[in-house]
C-alpha positions as CSV (number, residue, x, y, z in Angstrom):
1,X,0.0,0.0,0.0
2,X,1.6,3.3,-1.0
3,X,2.7,5.7,1.7
4,X,0.3,8.6,2.2
5,X,1.6,12.0,1.1
6,X,2.1,14.4,3.9
7,X,0.0,17.6,3.6
8,X,2.0,20.8,4.0
9,X,0.1,23.9,4.9
10,X,0.6,27.1,2.8
11,X,1.5,29.0,6.0
12,X,4.4,26.7,6.6
13,X,5.5,27.0,3.0
14,X,5.6,30.7,3.2
15,X,7.7,30.5,6.4
16,X,10.2,28.2,4.7
17,X,10.2,30.6,1.7
18,X,11.0,33.6,4.1
19,X,13.8,31.6,5.8
20,X,15.4,30.9,2.3
21,X,15.2,34.5,1.4
22,X,16.9,35.6,4.6
23,X,19.6,32.9,4.1
24,X,20.1,34.1,0.5
25,X,20.5,37.7,1.5
26,X,23.0,36.8,4.3
27,X,25.1,34.7,1.9
28,X,24.9,37.4,-0.8
29,X,26.3,40.1,1.5
30,X,29.2,37.8,2.4
31,X,29.9,36.9,-1.2
32,X,29.7,40.5,-2.3
33,X,33.3,41.8,-2.5
34,X,33.0,45.1,-0.6
35,X,29.8,46.6,0.9
36,X,29.8,50.4,1.4
37,X,30.7,51.6,4.9
38,X,27.2,53.0,5.4
39,X,25.6,49.6,4.9
40,X,24.3,48.1,8.1
41,X,26.7,45.4,9.3
42,X,29.3,46.2,6.6
43,X,32.1,45.8,9.1
44,X,31.0,42.2,9.7
45,X,30.4,41.2,6.1
46,X,33.4,42.9,4.6
47,X,35.9,40.9,6.8
48,X,35.1,37.9,4.6
49,X,36.9,37.6,1.3
50,X,37.9,34.9,-1.2
51,X,41.1,33.0,-0.4
52,X,42.9,32.3,-3.6
53,X,45.6,29.7,-3.9
54,X,49.1,29.9,-5.3
55,X,48.0,29.2,-8.9
56,X,45.4,31.9,-8.9
57,X,47.1,34.9,-7.1
58,X,50.8,34.0,-7.5
59,X,53.4,33.4,-4.9
60,X,56.2,31.0,-4.1
61,X,56.5,27.2,-4.3
62,X,59.4,26.0,-2.3
63,X,60.8,22.4,-1.9
64,X,63.1,21.6,1.0
65,X,65.1,18.5,1.7
66,X,65.9,17.5,5.2
67,X,69.3,16.1,6.2
68,X,68.5,12.8,8.0
69,X,72.1,11.4,8.2
70,X,72.3,11.8,12.0
71,X,68.7,10.6,12.6
72,X,67.9,6.9,13.2
73,X,65.6,5.3,10.6
74,X,62.9,4.7,13.2
75,X,62.9,8.4,14.2
76,X,63.1,10.0,10.7
77,X,59.3,10.2,10.2
78,X,58.8,12.0,13.5
79,X,61.8,14.3,12.8
80,X,60.3,15.3,9.4
81,X,57.0,16.0,11.0
82,X,58.8,18.1,13.6
83,X,60.4,20.1,10.8
84,X,57.0,20.6,9.2
85,X,55.5,21.9,12.5
86,X,58.3,24.4,13.0
87,X,58.1,25.7,9.4
88,X,54.3,25.9,9.7
89,X,54.7,28.1,12.7
90,X,57.1,30.3,10.9
91,X,55.2,30.8,7.6
92,X,52.0,31.5,9.6
93,X,53.8,34.4,11.1
94,X,54.3,36.0,7.7
95,X,50.6,37.0,7.4
96,X,50.3,34.9,4.2
97,X,46.8,33.9,3.2
98,X,46.4,30.2,3.7
99,X,50.0,29.0,3.4
100,X,50.5,25.3,2.8
101,X,53.3,23.2,4.4
102,X,53.3,19.4,3.8
103,X,55.7,16.5,3.8
104,X,56.6,14.6,0.6
105,X,58.3,11.3,0.7
106,X,60.8,10.5,3.5
107,X,62.8,13.7,3.6
108,X,61.1,16.5,1.6
109,X,58.8,19.3,2.5
110,X,56.7,21.4,0.1
111,X,55.9,25.0,1.2
112,X,53.4,27.1,-0.8
113,X,53.1,30.8,0.0
114,X,50.3,32.5,-1.9
115,X,50.6,36.2,-2.4
116,X,54.0,36.5,-0.7
117,X,55.7,39.7,-1.6
118,X,59.4,39.2,-0.5
119,X,60.3,35.6,-1.4
120,X,63.9,35.9,-0.4
121,X,63.0,37.1,3.1
122,X,60.5,34.2,3.4
123,X,63.2,31.7,2.4
124,X,65.6,33.3,5.0
125,X,63.0,33.0,7.8
126,X,62.0,29.5,7.0
127,X,65.5,28.2,7.0
128,X,66.9,30.0,9.9
129,X,67.6,28.1,13.1
130,X,67.3,30.4,16.1
131,X,69.9,29.2,18.7
132,X,69.0,30.2,22.3
133,X,71.8,29.5,24.8
134,X,72.4,30.3,28.5
135,X,76.0,30.8,29.4
136,X,78.0,31.5,32.5
137,X,81.4,33.2,32.9
138,X,84.5,31.2,33.4
139,X,87.9,32.2,34.6
140,X,90.1,34.0,32.1
141,X,93.7,33.3,31.7
142,X,96.0,36.3,31.5
143,X,99.3,37.1,29.9
144,X,101.8,39.7,30.8
145,X,102.1,42.9,28.8
146,X,105.3,43.6,27.0
147,X,107.1,46.9,28.2
148,X,106.1,48.8,25.1
149,X,102.5,47.6,25.3
150,X,102.3,48.6,28.9
151,X,103.7,52.1,28.1
152,X,101.2,52.4,25.2
153,X,98.3,51.4,27.5
154,X,99.3,54.0,30.1
155,X,99.5,56.7,27.5
156,X,96.2,55.8,26.0
157,X,94.5,55.7,29.5
158,X,95.9,59.2,30.3
159,X,94.5,60.5,27.1
160,X,91.1,58.9,27.9
161,X,91.2,60.5,31.4
162,X,91.9,63.9,29.8
163,X,89.1,63.4,27.4
164,X,86.7,62.5,30.2
165,X,87.6,65.7,32.1
166,X,87.0,67.6,28.9
167,X,83.5,66.1,28.5
168,X,82.7,67.0,32.2
169,X,83.8,70.6,31.4
170,X,81.5,70.7,28.4
171,X,78.6,69.5,30.6
172,X,79.4,72.1,33.1
173,X,79.0,74.7,30.3
174,X,75.5,73.4,29.6
175,X,76.1,71.1,26.7
176,X,73.6,68.2,26.2
177,X,74.5,65.0,27.9
178,X,72.7,62.8,25.3
179,X,74.6,64.5,22.4
180,X,77.9,64.1,24.1
181,X,77.1,60.4,24.9
182,X,76.5,59.8,21.2
183,X,79.8,61.5,20.3
184,X,82.2,60.1,23.0
185,X,80.7,57.0,24.7
186,X,82.3,53.6,24.0
187,X,79.2,51.7,25.3
188,X,77.4,50.5,22.1
189,X,74.4,49.2,24.1
190,X,73.2,52.7,25.0
191,X,75.2,55.5,23.4
192,X,72.5,56.0,20.8
193,X,70.0,56.4,23.6
194,X,72.0,59.2,25.2
195,X,73.7,56.7,27.6
196,X,70.4,55.8,29.2
197,X,70.8,52.8,31.6
198,X,67.3,52.5,32.9
199,X,66.4,51.5,36.5
200,X,68.8,49.2,38.3
201,X,68.9,47.7,41.8
202,X,71.9,47.1,44.0
203,X,74.1,44.2,42.9
204,X,73.5,44.7,39.2
205,X,76.5,46.9,38.4
206,X,80.1,47.1,39.3
207,X,80.8,48.4,42.9
208,X,82.4,51.7,41.9
209,X,79.5,52.6,39.6
210,X,76.9,51.6,42.2
211,X,78.6,53.7,44.9
212,X,78.3,56.7,42.7
213,X,74.6,56.4,41.9
214,X,73.3,55.0,45.2
215,X,75.5,56.9,47.7
216,X,77.5,59.8,46.2
217,X,75.2,61.6,43.7
218,X,71.9,63.4,44.2
219,X,69.1,63.3,41.6
220,X,70.1,65.5,38.6
221,X,73.8,65.6,39.6
222,X,76.7,64.7,37.4
223,X,79.9,63.2,38.7
224,X,82.4,66.1,39.2
225,X,85.3,63.8,38.3
226,X,85.4,60.6,36.1
227,X,84.6,57.3,37.9
228,X,87.2,54.6,37.2
229,X,86.1,51.0,36.8
230,X,87.5,48.0,35.0
231,X,85.7,49.2,31.9
232,X,87.2,52.7,31.8
233,X,86.3,56.2,33.0
234,X,82.5,56.9,33.5
235,X,80.8,60.2,33.5
236,X,77.5,59.5,35.3
237,X,74.3,61.5,35.8
238,X,71.8,60.3,38.4
239,X,68.2,60.8,37.0
240,X,65.6,59.3,39.2
241,X,65.1,57.2,42.4
242,X,62.2,55.0,43.4
243,X,61.6,52.7,46.3
244,X,63.7,52.5,49.4
245,X,65.8,50.1,51.4
246,X,66.4,46.8,49.6
247,X,63.8,47.8,47.0
248,X,65.5,51.0,46.0
249,X,66.1,51.5,42.3
250,X,68.0,54.2,40.5
251,X,67.8,55.4,36.9
252,X,71.0,56.9,35.5
253,X,73.0,57.4,32.3
254,X,76.6,57.5,31.6
255,X,79.4,58.2,29.1
256,X,82.1,55.6,29.0
257,X,85.7,56.4,27.9
258,X,87.2,52.9,27.6
259,X,90.7,52.1,28.9
260,X,93.3,49.4,28.4
261,X,94.7,47.1,31.1
262,X,98.1,48.4,32.2
263,X,99.1,45.2,34.1
264,X,98.0,42.2,32.1
265,X,95.3,41.4,29.5
266,X,93.1,38.4,29.0
267,X,94.1,35.9,26.4
268,X,90.9,36.8,24.6
269,X,89.3,40.2,24.3
270,X,85.9,38.6,24.6
271,X,84.4,37.5,28.0
272,X,85.1,33.8,28.7
273,X,81.5,32.6,28.4
274,X,80.9,28.9,29.0
275,X,77.9,27.0,27.6
276,X,75.5,25.4,30.1
277,X,73.2,22.5,29.3
278,X,70.2,24.9,29.2
279,X,69.2,25.9,25.7
280,X,66.2,26.7,23.5
281,X,65.2,23.0,23.4
282,X,64.0,23.4,27.0
283,X,61.8,26.4,26.2
284,X,58.1,25.9,26.3
285,X,56.9,29.4,25.7
286,X,58.1,33.0,25.2
287,X,55.8,36.0,25.4
288,X,56.1,39.8,25.6
289,X,55.3,41.5,28.9
290,X,56.1,44.9,30.4
291,X,58.3,45.8,33.4
292,X,55.7,47.2,35.9
293,X,57.9,50.2,37.0
294,X,59.4,51.4,33.8
295,X,56.9,50.0,31.3
296,X,59.9,48.6,29.3
297,X,58.9,45.6,27.1
298,X,60.6,42.4,28.1
299,X,60.4,38.7,27.0
300,X,59.3,36.2,29.5
301,X,60.6,32.6,29.1
302,X,59.1,29.5,30.6
303,X,61.0,26.2,30.7
304,X,60.0,22.5,30.7
305,X,60.7,20.4,33.8
306,X,64.3,19.6,32.7
307,X,65.0,23.3,31.9
308,X,63.5,24.3,35.3
309,X,66.0,22.2,37.2
310,X,68.9,23.3,35.0
311,X,68.0,27.0,35.4
312,X,67.7,26.6,39.2
313,X,71.2,25.1,39.3
314,X,72.7,27.8,37.1
315,X,71.3,30.6,39.2
316,X,72.4,29.0,42.4
317,X,76.0,28.7,41.4
318,X,76.1,32.2,39.9
319,X,74.7,34.4,42.7
320,X,75.8,38.0,42.2
321,X,77.3,37.1,38.9
322,X,76.1,37.6,35.3
323,X,74.4,34.9,33.3
324,X,74.5,35.4,29.5
325,X,71.4,34.8,27.4
326,X,72.6,34.4,23.8
327,X,70.6,34.2,20.6
328,X,72.3,33.0,17.4
329,X,75.7,33.5,19.2
330,X,75.1,37.1,20.2
331,X,74.3,38.2,23.8
332,X,70.8,39.7,24.1
333,X,70.7,40.0,27.8
334,X,73.4,39.8,30.6
335,X,71.4,39.9,33.9
336,X,73.1,39.7,37.3
337,X,71.7,36.8,39.4
338,X,70.3,38.1,42.7
339,X,68.9,34.9,44.0
340,X,68.3,31.2,43.0
341,X,65.3,31.0,40.6
342,X,63.4,27.7,41.1
343,X,60.1,28.5,39.2
344,X,61.4,27.7,35.8
345,X,60.9,31.2,34.4
346,X,63.3,33.9,33.2
347,X,63.1,37.4,31.9
348,X,65.0,38.7,28.9
349,X,65.4,42.5,29.4
350,X,67.2,45.0,27.3
351,X,66.8,48.1,25.2
352,X,63.9,46.5,23.3
353,X,61.1,48.4,21.7
354,X,57.7,46.6,21.4
355,X,58.4,45.6,17.8
356,X,61.8,44.0,18.7
357,X,60.4,42.3,21.7
358,X,57.5,40.8,19.7
359,X,59.9,39.6,17.0
360,X,62.2,38.0,19.5
361,X,59.3,36.2,21.2
362,X,58.0,35.1,17.8
363,X,61.4,33.7,16.8
364,X,61.8,31.8,20.1
365,X,58.3,30.3,19.9
366,X,59.0,29.2,16.3
367,X,61.6,27.0,17.7
368,X,64.7,25.4,16.2
369,X,64.6,23.0,13.4
370,X,65.0,19.4,14.5
371,X,67.2,18.6,11.5
372,X,69.0,20.9,8.9
373,X,67.1,21.6,5.7
374,X,68.2,22.7,2.3
375,X,66.2,24.5,-0.4
376,X,66.3,22.3,-3.5
377,X,63.7,23.9,-5.7
378,X,62.1,27.3,-5.9
379,X,59.3,28.4,-8.3
380,X,57.8,31.9,-8.3
381,X,54.3,32.0,-9.9
382,X,53.3,35.4,-11.3
383,X,49.9,36.8,-10.5
384,X,49.2,37.5,-14.1
385,X,49.1,33.8,-15.0
386,X,46.8,33.1,-12.1
387,X,44.6,36.0,-13.0
388,X,44.2,34.7,-16.5
389,X,43.4,31.2,-15.4
390,X,40.8,32.5,-13.0
391,X,39.2,34.6,-15.7
392,X,39.1,31.6,-18.0
393,X,37.5,29.5,-15.2
394,X,34.9,32.1,-14.6
395,X,34.1,32.4,-18.3
396,X,33.8,28.6,-18.5
397,X,31.5,28.5,-15.5
398,X,29.2,31.2,-17.0
399,X,29.0,29.4,-20.3
400,X,28.2,26.1,-18.5
401,X,25.6,27.8,-16.4
402,X,23.9,29.4,-19.4
403,X,23.8,26.0,-21.2
404,X,22.2,24.5,-18.1
405,X,19.6,27.4,-18.1
406,X,18.7,26.6,-21.7
407,X,18.4,22.9,-21.1
408,X,16.3,23.2,-18.0
409,X,13.9,25.8,-19.5
410,X,13.4,23.7,-22.6
411,X,12.8,20.4,-20.9
412,X,11.1,21.4,-17.6
413,X,9.6,24.8,-18.3
414,X,8.4,26.3,-15.0
415,X,10.2,23.6,-13.0
416,X,13.3,24.5,-14.9
417,X,12.9,28.1,-13.9
418,X,12.6,27.0,-10.3
419,X,15.8,25.0,-10.7
420,X,17.7,28.0,-12.1
421,X,16.7,30.1,-9.1
422,X,17.6,27.3,-6.7
423,X,21.0,26.9,-8.5
424,X,21.7,30.7,-8.1
425,X,21.0,30.5,-4.4
426,X,23.1,27.3,-4.2
427,X,26.0,29.2,-5.8
428,X,25.7,32.1,-3.3
429,X,25.6,29.7,-0.3
430,X,28.6,27.8,-1.6
431,X,30.7,30.9,-2.1
432,X,29.7,32.2,1.3
433,X,30.9,28.9,2.9
434,X,34.2,29.1,1.0
435,X,34.8,32.6,2.4
436,X,33.6,31.9,6.0
437,X,35.5,28.6,6.4
438,X,37.8,29.8,4.8
439,X,38.6,27.5,1.8
440,X,41.6,28.3,-0.3
441,X,40.4,28.2,-3.9
442,X,42.8,26.8,-6.5
443,X,42.1,26.0,-10.1
444,X,41.3,22.4,-9.1
445,X,39.0,23.8,-6.4
446,X,37.2,25.9,-8.9
447,X,36.8,22.8,-11.1
448,X,35.3,21.0,-8.1
449,X,32.8,23.8,-7.5
450,X,31.7,23.9,-11.1
451,X,31.3,20.1,-11.2
452,X,29.2,20.3,-8.1
453,X,26.8,22.6,-10.0
454,X,26.3,19.9,-12.5
455,X,25.6,17.4,-9.7
456,X,23.0,19.9,-8.3
457,X,21.3,19.9,-11.7
458,X,21.4,16.1,-11.8
459,X,19.4,16.0,-8.5
460,X,16.8,18.4,-9.9
461,X,16.5,16.3,-13.1
462,X,15.8,13.2,-11.2
463,X,13.1,15.0,-9.1
464,X,11.5,16.7,-12.1
465,X,11.4,13.5,-14.2
466,X,9.6,11.7,-11.3
467,X,7.2,14.7,-11.0
468,X,6.4,14.5,-14.7
469,X,5.7,10.8,-14.5
470,X,3.1,11.5,-11.8
471,X,1.5,14.3,-13.9
472,X,1.3,11.9,-16.9
473,X,-0.8,9.4,-14.9
474,X,-3.2,12.1,-14.0
475,X,-2.3,13.1,-10.4
476,X,-3.0,16.6,-9.2
477,X,-0.1,19.1,-9.3
478,X,0.5,19.2,-5.6
479,X,0.4,15.4,-5.2
480,X,2.7,15.0,-8.2
481,X,5.3,17.4,-6.7
482,X,5.3,15.6,-3.3
483,X,5.4,12.1,-4.9
484,X,8.2,13.2,-7.3
485,X,10.4,14.4,-4.4
486,X,9.6,11.3,-2.3
487,X,10.3,8.8,-5.1
488,X,13.5,10.6,-6.3
489,X,15.0,11.1,-2.8
490,X,16.5,7.6,-2.5
491,X,18.3,7.9,-5.8
492,X,19.5,11.4,-5.0
493,X,20.7,10.3,-1.5
494,X,22.5,7.2,-2.6
495,X,24.3,8.9,-5.6
496,X,25.4,11.8,-3.5
497,X,26.6,9.7,-0.5
498,X,28.8,7.6,-2.9
499,X,30.2,10.9,-4.2
500,X,30.8,12.2,-0.7
501,X,32.7,9.0,0.2
502,X,34.9,9.4,-2.9
503,X,35.6,13.1,-2.0
504,X,36.5,12.1,1.6
505,X,39.0,9.5,0.3
506,X,40.5,12.0,-2.1
507,X,40.8,14.7,0.6
508,X,42.4,12.2,3.0
509,X,45.0,10.6,0.7
510,X,45.4,13.0,-2.2
511,X,48.0,15.7,-2.8
512,X,47.3,19.4,-2.2
513,X,45.8,19.8,-5.7
514,X,43.5,16.8,-5.3
515,X,42.5,17.9,-1.8
516,X,41.4,21.3,-3.1
517,X,39.2,19.6,-5.7
518,X,37.8,17.1,-3.2
519,X,36.9,19.7,-0.5
520,X,35.1,22.1,-2.8
521,X,33.2,19.2,-4.4
522,X,32.3,17.8,-1.0
523,X,30.9,21.1,0.2
524,X,29.1,21.6,-3.2
525,X,27.4,18.2,-3.0
526,X,26.1,18.9,0.6
527,X,24.8,22.3,-0.5
528,X,23.3,20.8,-3.7
529,X,21.3,18.3,-1.7
530,X,19.9,21.1,0.5
531,X,19.2,23.1,-2.7
532,X,17.4,20.3,-4.5
533,X,15.4,18.9,-1.5
534,X,14.6,22.1,0.4
535,X,14.9,25.2,-1.9
536,X,13.5,23.6,-5.1
537,X,10.7,21.8,-3.2
538,X,9.7,25.0,-1.3
539,X,9.5,27.0,-4.5
540,X,7.4,24.3,-6.3
541,X,5.1,24.1,-3.3
542,X,4.7,27.8,-3.5
543,X,3.6,27.7,-7.2
544,X,1.1,25.0,-6.6
545,X,-1.8,27.2,-7.3
546,X,-5.2,26.7,-9.0
547,X,-4.1,28.8,-12.0
548,X,-1.0,26.6,-12.7
549,X,-2.9,23.3,-11.9
550,X,-5.1,24.0,-14.8
551,X,-2.1,24.6,-17.1
552,X,0.0,21.5,-16.8
553,X,1.6,22.1,-20.2
554,X,3.7,24.6,-18.4
555,X,5.2,21.5,-16.6
556,X,5.3,18.8,-19.2
557,X,4.9,18.4,-22.9
558,X,2.6,15.4,-22.6
559,X,-1.2,15.9,-22.2
560,X,-2.8,14.7,-19.1
561,X,-4.6,11.4,-19.8
C-alpha cells in the first residue's frame, strides 16, 4: 500500500520561503566583495573575502630537503613532522593567506606561500635556526704585557682621562648629555639612547658605579670627576630614584671612555662565556610582557621540567654574577643573578622596543629545526598567469551555467525556472561557505565547485522526471510534486553519498591539488542536496496554485490522460 503524502500547509511553505530569502541575502552580503561603509553590518560582512591559492594569485612554491644522516631510521618520520610543524609556525607568522606546508616522501617538504611579496625574506626566515643559549662566565687566563705595550696602554689611558675631564667641562657649560654620549661614549648598548641605563637595583652593576649612583650623587647631579672601573672612565648622571631600602632602584645614564689594562690582559678580548646545558630546546613558551615600574617591554621565558632544574642550578652557582642569554651566538641580555630561581621562568630584558620584543618572542616560539634543511627547488608564480586562469575558469563557469539554463527551461519549463533560481541560491551559499570557512580556492578547487553545480542539476533532473511521471498518470499538481520528491529522494541520496565518500577518500589521501578539488566538491554536494530537496521543493510548493494546476503544459509536454 503506497505511503500517504504528507500535507504541508501554505503557511508553513511561506515561512520556509522567508527563511530561504533571509539565508540568500545573508550569503549574498558575504559573497559581495565590498559593501559600502554606510551599509548596516558592513564591518562584519566585509571581513570575509575569497582566499585564492598559489596558482590563482601568484606566490612562491618551495621544496626543501631534510638532512637525515644523523637521525635513526625509526625516528626519521617524527623528525620530518617536527620540521613541518616548526616551518608551519614560521610561515603562519608571515601573514600569508592560507599557506601550505606538507611533507613529501621520506625527507622532503613542500611550502606554498600564496601572495608572498618578499620571497627571499621568506626563504631566510623559513631556513633560519634560532639558537638560544644560556652561558656562565668562566675564569680567564691572562698574559703579561710587553714593556712597550704597557707604556702604550698607560699613555692611552691618560688620554682617555683627559678626554673624560674635557667632557665634564662641556657638561658644566650646559652642553647636552645625550649628544655628548653619542659622540664620546664607547658603550654600544646605550650610546645612541644618550647613555640611558634605565632602572637598576643594588648588585646589578660594578661596585664603583653603584657607589656613585646610590651613595654619592643626588638626583640630577653629574659626577664632578670621572669614575674609574674595570671598563674605563665613566661620567654619570643620576636621573631618578624610586623605592627605598632593599627595594631601592636608580635610573641613570653614563658616558664611557674605555681604557686598556696596564698590568695584564686576557688571552681573549671577549668574555670567557661557557655554555650550560640549558638551551632553547628546554623552552616551552616565550611572550612579551612589560616591566611594571618602567613600562619597558621584556620577553618572559618558561622552561620545561628539565629546563626548570637546569636554570635553578645555574642561578644557584652564579649568585651576584652575570648569566648570559645568547641568541644565534650574540648576547641579548646579561642579567646579574640576585637569587636562586626555582620557578622555571626567566626574563630577557634589554633596550627593546615593542616591535623588537615581539619579533624575539616570535622567533623563540617558532623553535629550532630538529634537523637541517636545504632549499632544493624554488618556483615563483606570477599573479598575471593566475589571474588569466581565474578569468578563463569564470568564463567557462558562466558558459556552462547558461547551457544549463537553456536545457532546464526547454525540458522542464516552470520547474526548470525554479531549478535555475535554486542553483543561483546554491552558488551564493557555496561561495559564502568558502569565504567563511575559509577555503583556499585553487584551479582544481574551482573545477570541483563547477562540477558540483552539474551534480546539483542532476538532482533536480531526477526529481522533475519523477514529478512529470506523476503528472502523466493524472495526479494533481500538488500530489505529483510531493510524490516526485519522495520517489527521487532515495536515488539522490545514494548517488550523493557515494560521491561524498569518494571526496573524503581523495581529501584524506590525495595531494594538495587533489584535496582542493575534493573539499570544494564535498561542500558543493552537501549544499546541492539542500538546494534540491529544500529550496526547489519549497518554490514548487509555492507555485502549486489553481491557476497553474489548470495549465499542466507549463510543466510537461505530454497531455494529461
